[in-house]
C-alpha positions in Angstrom: 11.2 -8.4 9.5 13.0 -5.4 8.0 11.4 -2.8 6.3 10.4 -3.5 2.6 11.2 -1.6 -0.5 7.8 -0.6 -2.1 8.9 -3.2 -4.8 8.2 -6.2 -2.5 4.7 -5.1 -1.7 4.0 -4.2 -5.4 2.0 -7.0 -7.4 4.0 -8.2 -10.2 3.1 -7.6 -13.7 3.5 -11.3 -14.5 1.9 -12.4 -11.0 -1.1 -14.3 -11.9 -3.0 -14.5 -8.1 -3.6 -11.4 -6.4 -2.5 -10.9 -2.5 -5.0 -11.1 -0.2 -5.2 -8.8 2.7 -7.5 -10.3 5.4 -8.7 -8.0 8.1 -10.5 -9.6 11.2 -11.3 -9.0 15.1 -13.8 -10.7 17.6 -16.4 -8.2 16.7 -17.0 -9.8 13.6 -18.5 -12.7 15.3 -21.3 -10.6 17.7 -23.9 -13.4 17.8 -21.1 -15.5 19.8 -20.2 -15.5 23.8 -16.7 -14.2 24.3 -15.2 -17.7 24.5 -16.7 -18.8 21.5 -15.8 -15.6 19.8 -11.9 -16.0 20.6 -11.9 -19.7 19.2 -14.0 -18.6 16.0 -11.2 -16.0 15.1 -8.5 -18.2 16.1 -9.9 -21.0 13.6 -10.7 -18.6 10.8 -7.1 -16.9 10.8 -5.6 -20.3 11.0 -7.8 -21.6 7.9 -7.2 -18.6 5.9 -3.4 -18.7 6.7 -3.5 -22.1 5.4 -5.0 -21.2 2.2 -2.9 -18.5 1.3 -3.3 -15.1 2.6 -0.3 -12.8 2.3 -1.4 -10.3 4.9 -3.4 -10.1 7.9 -4.4 -7.4 10.1 -5.6 -7.4 13.7 -8.4 -5.2 13.9 -10.3 -6.0 17.3 -12.3 -2.7 17.8 -16.0 -1.5 17.1 -18.0 -3.6 19.2 -15.5 -5.8 20.5 -15.9 -7.1 24.2 -12.5 -8.0 24.9 -10.6 -6.5 27.9 -6.9 -5.0 26.9 -5.4 -8.1 28.3 -7.6 -10.6 26.3 -6.9 -8.3 23.3 -3.2 -8.2 23.9 -3.1 -12.2 24.3 -5.1 -12.9 21.3 -2.9 -10.4 19.2 0.0 -12.6 20.4 -1.7 -15.8 19.2 -2.4 -14.1 16.0 0.7 -13.1 15.1 2.5 -16.8 16.0 -0.1 -18.4 13.5 1.0 -15.6 10.9 4.5 -16.6 11.7 3.8 -20.1 11.4 2.3 -19.5 7.7 4.6 -16.8 6.6 1.9 -14.2 6.4 2.8 -10.9 7.2 1.3 -9.6 10.6 -0.3 -6.1 10.8 -1.6 -4.1 13.9 -4.4 -1.8 13.3 -3.9 1.7 14.9 -2.6 0.5 18.4 1.1 1.8 18.1 2.1 0.5 21.5 0.7 -3.1 20.7 2.8 -3.1 17.5 5.7 -1.9 19.1 5.3 -4.4 22.1 5.0 -7.5 19.9 7.4 -6.3 17.1 4.8 -6.7 14.7 5.8 -6.7 10.7 3.7 -3.6 10.4 1.1 -1.0 11.6 -1.7 0.4 9.7 -3.3 3.6 10.7 -6.3 5.7 9.3 -6.7 9.4 8.7 -8.1 10.2 12.0 -4.9 8.8 13.7 -1.4 10.8 14.2 0.1 11.7 11.4 1.9 9.0 9.3 5.5 10.6 10.0 5.1 10.9 13.7 4.0 7.4 13.8 7.0 6.7 11.6 9.6 8.2 13.9 7.8 6.0 16.6 8.0 2.9 15.2 11.2 3.3 13.5 12.5 1.9 9.8 12.1 -2.0 10.7 8.5 -2.0 10.8 5.8 -1.7 7.6 3.4 1.3 7.8 0.0 1.2 6.1 -2.1 4.1 5.7 -5.8 4.6 4.7 -6.0 7.2 1.9 -9.2 8.2 0.0 -7.8 11.5 -2.1 -4.9 12.5 -4.3 -3.9 14.6 -1.6 -4.0 11.9 1.3 -1.6 9.5 -1.0 0.8 12.0 -1.7 1.2 12.8 2.1 1.4 9.2 3.1 4.3 8.9 0.5 6.1 11.8 2.0 5.6 10.7 5.5 7.3 7.3 4.9 4.2 4.8 4.3 5.1 1.5 2.8 1.6 1.3 1.2 -1.8 2.9 1.0 -5.1 1.1 1.5 -7.7 3.1 -0.9 -11.7 2.5 -0.5 -14.3 1.7 0.4 -14.5 0.7 -3.5 -17.8 -0.4 -3.1 -20.4 0.6 0.1 -19.4 -1.8 3.1 -21.1 -3.2 6.2 -18.2 -4.3 7.8 -16.8 -1.1 9.2 -18.6 2.0 11.5 -18.7 5.5 10.1 -17.4 4.4 6.8 -16.7 6.9 4.0 -18.9 6.8 0.8 -17.5 4.3 -1.7 -14.9 5.6 -4.4 -15.4 3.7 -7.1 -12.9 2.5 -9.9 -12.5 5.5 -11.4 -11.1 7.6 -8.5 -9.2 4.6 -7.4 -7.4 4.6 -10.7 -6.3 8.4 -9.8 -5.0 7.1 -6.4 -2.9 4.4 -8.1 -1.5 7.0 -10.6 -0.2 9.4 -8.2 3.1 7.2 -8.1 2.9 4.0 -10.1 5.7 2.2 -8.2 4.0 3.0 -4.9 1.8 0.0 -3.5 -2.0 0.8 -3.6 -4.4 -1.8 -1.9 -7.9 -1.9 -2.7 -10.6 -2.4 0.6 -14.3 -2.0 1.0 -17.3 -3.7 0.1 -15.4 -6.4 -2.0 -17.2 -9.6 -2.3 -17.1 -12.5 -4.9 -19.9 -11.0 -6.9 -17.8 -7.9 -7.5 -14.2 -8.8 -7.1 -13.8 -9.3 -10.9 -14.2 -5.7 -11.2 -11.7 -5.1 -8.5 -9.0 -7.4 -10.2 -9.4 -5.1 -13.4 -8.1 -2.2 -11.5 -5.0 -4.4 -10.5 -4.7 -3.3 -7.3 -1.6 -4.7 -5.2 -3.3 -6.3 -3.0 -7.4 -7.2 -2.4 -8.3 -6.5 1.3 -11.4 -8.3 2.8 -13.2 -9.0 6.1 -16.2 -10.5 5.7 -16.1 -12.4 2.5 -13.6 -14.7 4.8 -14.7 -14.5 8.0 -18.5 -15.4 7.0 -17.7 -17.8 4.5 -18.6 -21.6 4.5 -15.6 -22.5 2.2 -12.6 -20.2 3.4 -10.4 -22.4 0.8 -12.7 -21.5 -2.3 -13.4 -18.0 -1.4 -9.4 -17.2 -1.0 -9.0 -18.7 -4.4 -12.0 -16.8 -6.2 -10.8 -13.4 -4.4 -7.1 -14.0 -5.6 -7.4 -15.2 -9.2 -9.0 -13.5 -12.2 -12.6 -13.9 -12.5 -14.7 -13.2 -15.5 -17.2 -10.1 -15.2 
């Protein structure tokens, strides 16, 4: 897909549902053997796409037992599922894989190469997301050509290793205020019991991992994450 303008990734004021950004890797199923991990990954992703996620990020790392070849094959299968359901497909960190697959987008963190260098590598036809935790990092991401920032963790999270302290709603609002036209996604520790607080912050997307991957009812989870809840 062609690189979007910011307005395409912004949640419209009249839009009732919050776009859901689902992140998944086989490491989310550590209790299973490798073949079962892959099977579960594909089943969960398919169901999430069927029930209305807007974005998907392939993030297979931090404990994944897949080989490089297996990881690439799984990414290709994930991309095909996303294309079938018109879900925007991101690769986490791996510039080479994103270019090879012609992914819709790439997401990088603060420990990865500077966004401007990554933008030069992937060109203007691929979306670029950047993790940002401070006002300065949001400003830099905008200057470097990012299309959105993922800000958090909003709450304490156990889904990633080496996570930063939670930033909370107040700092998140400060990051949104850097440029009101720039898309800011909320990520980190978001669950059904606190999503109403996140919705009140009016993020342009709500990013989740385990709230979908570990759900017994993915359809209901997505519905509750995306539609306003009362506190």
